[in-house]
C-alpha positions in Angstrom: 0.0 0.0 0.0 2.8 2.4 0.9 5.8 0.8 -0.9 6.6 3.8 -3.0 6.1 6.3 -0.2 8.9 5.1 2.1 11.3 8.0 1.1 8.5 10.6 1.4 7.7 9.4 5.0 11.4 9.3 5.8 11.9 12.9 4.7 8.7 14.1 6.4 9.7 12.3 9.6 13.1 13.9 9.7 11.6 17.4 9.1 8.9 16.9 11.8 11.5 15.6 14.3 13.6 18.7 13.8 10.6 21.0 14.1 9.5 19.2 17.3 12.9 19.5 18.9 12.9 23.2 18.1 9.4 23.7 19.5 10.2 21.8 22.7 13.5 23.7 23.1 11.8 27.1 22.6 9.0 26.2 25.1 11.5 24.9 27.7 13.8 27.9 27.4 10.7 30.2 27.5 9.5 28.6 30.7 12.7 29.9 32.4 13.3 33.2 30.7 9.9 34.1 29.3 11.0 35.9 26.1 8.0 34.9 24.0 5.0 37.1 24.8 1.6 35.5 25.3 -0.3 35.7 22.0 -0.6 34.1 18.7 2.9 32.8 18.3 2.8 31.2 21.8 -0.5 29.6 21.0 0.9 28.2 17.7 3.8 26.7 19.6 1.5 25.1 22.1 -0.7 23.6 19.3 2.4 22.2 17.6 3.5 20.7 20.9 0.1 19.1 21.4 -0.6 17.7 18.0 2.9 17.5 16.5 3.9 14.5 18.6 1.0 12.4 17.3 1.8 13.6 13.8 5.4 12.6 14.2 4.4 9.2 15.6 2.0 8.7 12.6 4.6 9.6 10.0 7.4 7.5 11.5 4.9 4.6 11.9 3.8 4.9 8.3 7.4 4.8 7.3 7.9 1.6 9.3 4.7 0.1 7.9 5.7 0.8 4.3 8.1 -2.1 4.7 5.4 -4.5 6.1 2.5 -6.3 4.5 -1.0 -4.9 4.1 -2.4 -6.5 7.2 0.1 -4.7 9.5 -0.5 -1.4 7.6 -4.3 -1.7 8.1 -3.9 -2.5 11.8 -1.6 0.5 12.2 -3.9 2.8 10.4 -6.9 1.6 12.4 -5.1 2.1 15.7 -3.9 5.5 14.6 -7.4 6.5 13.6 -8.7 5.3 17.0 -6.1 7.5 18.8 -7.1 10.5 16.7 -10.8 10.0 17.3 -10.2 9.8 21.1 -8.0 12.9 21.0 -10.5 15.0 19.3 -13.6 13.5 20.8 -12.8 12.3 24.4 -16.5 11.7 25.2 -16.4 8.9 22.6 -13.9 7.1 24.8 -16.2 7.4 27.8 -19.2 6.2 25.8 -17.2 3.2 24.6 -16.1 2.3 28.2 -19.7 2.6 29.4 -20.8 0.1 26.7 -18.2 -2.4 27.9 
């Protein structure tokens, strides 16, 4: 399913890893010295910190799954979709737990 996409996922994963390291470094340094004012830029950094990690996991996972067979790829995509649904709709998790 993703055989031809391995290089693309590799490059995206590398770029995302560098961006995430920079964002975390900025936020950690800012926690001590507070050189970034509250506002739009700080909000963007917080959003990248929150959702960038799951995006990085998804890209690296897709790169790893590009070397595997279709069954593993489908399982990975299904689990990733489950995580994303529970991230954006936490009440869905509670409803699912209440059913069980």
